[in-house]
Every structure is written in C-alpha cells, then in structure tokens.
C-alpha positions in Angstrom: -10.8 -58.4 94.6 -7.5 -61.7 94.6 -8.2 -62.5 90.9 -8.3 -58.5 89.9 -4.2 -58.6 91.6 -3.8 -61.8 89.7 -4.7 -60.3 86.1 -2.4 -56.6 86.8 -5.1 -55.3 87.1 -5.5 -53.3 90.5 -3.5 -50.5 89.6 -5.9 -50.0 87.2 -8.1 -50.1 89.5 -6.7 -48.0 92.0 -6.0 -45.6 89.4 -10.1 -45.7 87.8 -10.7 -45.1 91.5 -8.7 -42.9 92.8 -9.3 -40.0 89.5 -13.0 -40.1 90.1 -13.4 -38.7 93.7 -13.4 -35.4 94.0 -11.3 -34.9 96.6 -7.5 -34.1 95.6 -5.1 -36.3 96.5 -1.3 -35.9 96.3 1.4 -39.0 98.1 4.2 -37.1 99.1 8.4 -38.2 100.3 9.5 -36.1 103.3 11.3 -33.9 101.5 7.5 -32.1 99.9 8.2 -33.8 96.8 5.0 -35.4 95.3 5.3 -39.2 94.1 1.4 -39.1 92.6 -1.6 -37.0 92.2 -4.6 -38.0 91.2 -7.5 -35.8 88.2 -9.3 -34.1 91.3 -5.7 -32.5 92.6 -4.0 -31.7 89.0 -7.4 -29.7 88.6 -7.7 -27.5 92.0 -3.9 -27.3 92.3 -3.2 -26.7 88.7 -1.0 -28.7 89.0 1.8 -29.4 85.7 3.1 -31.7 83.6 7.2 -32.2 85.3 6.4 -32.6 88.9 10.0 -33.9 89.2 11.2 -30.4 91.0 7.6 -29.6 92.8 6.9 -29.3 96.1 3.5 -29.5 97.9 5.2 -26.8 99.5 4.8 -24.0 96.7 1.7 -25.0 96.0 0.6 -24.8 99.5 2.1 -22.0 101.2 1.3 -20.8 104.1 1.8 -23.9 106.0 4.7 -24.8 108.6 5.6 -28.3 106.9 8.4 -29.1 108.7 7.2 -28.6 111.8 4.0 -31.0 110.6 6.9 -34.1 109.1 8.5 -33.4 112.5 5.5 -34.4 114.9 5.2 -38.0 116.1 2.7 -38.8 112.3 -0.1 -39.9 114.7 -0.4 -36.2 115.2 -0.6 -35.2 111.6 -4.3 -34.6 111.6 -4.4 -32.7 114.2 -1.3 -30.7 113.5 -1.7 -29.9 109.6 -5.8 -30.2 109.1 -5.6 -26.5 108.0 -8.0 -23.9 105.6 -6.2 -22.0 102.8 -6.5 -19.5 99.9 -5.0 -20.1 96.8 -5.0 -17.8 94.1 -3.7 -20.2 91.5 -5.2 -21.3 89.0 -8.0 -19.4 89.7 -8.9 -17.5 94.0 -9.7 -20.2 95.4 -10.7 -22.0 99.1 -9.6 -25.2 99.6 -9.0 -27.2 103.2 -6.4 -29.9 103.6 -5.4 -32.6 105.4 -2.5 -35.3 106.0 -2.5 -38.8 106.4 0.3 -40.8 107.2 1.4 -43.8 104.7 1.1 -47.2 106.4 3.0 -49.2 104.4 6.0 -46.2 104.4 7.0 -43.9 106.7 9.0 -42.1 103.9 5.2 -40.8 102.6 2.4 -39.6 103.8 -1.0 -38.3 101.7 -2.3 -34.9 101.4 -6.3 -34.9 100.8 -7.1 -31.5 99.4 -10.9 -30.5 99.1 -12.2 -27.3 97.5 -14.9 -25.5 99.3 -15.2 -22.2 97.5 -19.1 -23.0 96.9 -18.7 -24.0 100.7 -17.5 -20.8 101.9 -19.5 -18.7 99.4 -22.7 -19.9 100.5 -21.9 -20.5 104.3 -21.0 -16.5 103.8 -24.6 -15.6 101.6 -27.3 -17.5 103.9 -24.2 -15.2 106.9 -25.9 -12.0 104.7 -29.2 -13.3 103.8 -29.5 -14.0 108.6 -27.6 -10.1 108.4 -30.3 -8.6 106.3 -33.7 -10.7 107.6 -31.8 -9.2 111.3 -32.2 -5.6 110.0 -35.2 -6.0 108.8 -36.6 -7.0 111.9 -35.5 -4.6 113.7 -36.2 -1.7 111.5 -39.8 -2.9 111.4 -39.6 -3.4 115.8 -38.1 1.0 115.8 -39.9 1.6 113.2 -43.3 -0.1 115.8 -42.0 1.8 118.3 -41.9 5.1 117.1 -45.2 5.4 114.7 -47.6 4.7 118.4 -46.3 8.0 119.8 -46.0 9.5 116.4 -49.6 8.5 115.8 -50.7 9.7 119.4 -49.4 13.0 119.1 -51.0 13.3 115.4 -54.0 12.5 116.9 -53.9 14.4 119.0 -52.2 17.2 116.6 -56.1 16.9 114.8 -58.2 17.5 117.7 -57.0 20.8 118.7 -56.8 22.0 114.9 -61.0 20.9 114.8 -61.2 22.5 118.2 -59.9 25.9 117.2 -61.3 25.6 112.9 -64.4 24.7 114.2 -64.3 27.8 116.8 -64.9 25.7 119.4 -63.9 27.8 122.8 -61.3 25.5 125.0 -61.3 26.3 128.1 -57.2 27.2 129.3 -57.1 24.1 130.8 -58.9 21.5 128.4 -56.2 23.6 126.2 -53.4 22.6 129.5 -54.3 19.9 129.5 -53.8 18.5 125.6 -50.1 20.8 124.9 -49.0 18.4 127.8 -49.8 15.2 126.7 -47.8 16.3 123.7 -45.4 16.3 125.4 -45.2 12.9 126.9 -45.6 11.8 124.1 
C-alpha cells in the first residue's frame, strides 16, 4: 500500500474503488454543498456537471438538514438514516445515511442506496401473501357453506324420490325431513 501511495496512484485507486461500488457516495460540507461524489451518486441522483451551487438538500428533500448538522456527529447515523422517495430523474426510493468525515469535522459523507427494486419485491411478496390468504379464506368459507348445502341437497333428493315414487310418507316422517332441512 505504501508503494502504491508513493507512486501517486493512491487517489486513482480510491476513485476506482469509489466508482465501482453500487452505493452513491457524496462528501458534503457544513453548508450542504457537494464536495465529492462517485459514479453511483451521479446516476442515482442525476447530478449535474456543475456542482458548485448544488446543495444536498435540493436533491434529498424533506430532510431536516439543520437539525442533523446541529446534532453531535456520533448521533448522525441514528438521526439521518432515512428512506425517501425521489421523483427525479425517475421515481425511485432511496435509503441514505450520514457518516462523519473523520479527518475534517466540517465534512460529512452521505451514502445513498437505491432500494426501489427491493421495495417492489417486498410489495410483490406482500401482495402474493395477501392473495394466498384470501384463497385460503375462500376455500374455508366454501367448505363451511358446502357441507350444509350438500346435506340440504341430499334431504331434498330423498323428499323428491319419496313424492315422485308415490311413496306414502307419514306426517311425522315428512315433518322430520322438513325440520332436518330447516336445521341445516
């Protein structure tokens, strides 16, 4: 590593690593201006070429940045871990958190992750589970309704056969059959 840094390749190597990861990395100052960003941050947030006047608060809206920056740096991770919906460049959900910059208290690192696909998978899984629950409920209801209907059908068939076959039923037998239909 010392050899790599002594040849002046340390910064190049760091940039390659930062640009290779999928999470967006922004280094911001206390005025919320973006001092550094990687390739993923540019893609996720559609960063313009000129960042001299762009504040992270313009990109990640709905966050109480003043409260976060006013907090103790050790509390940043707890305070600033949030999920947001952004509409530009496309509608997506992102999760971000803030990490103090160890070498300079005036800087902080914002790590941004696109969780749109993960969130969509979760919603799809919930919809599937909901569909399965409704199917199970329908099957249970059908079973509970089917048993009495089956019994009713059998008793009606017996009455039909008795009357169609010219069988003589006593009043008591007919009353019992009709009462059994009512109690189903």
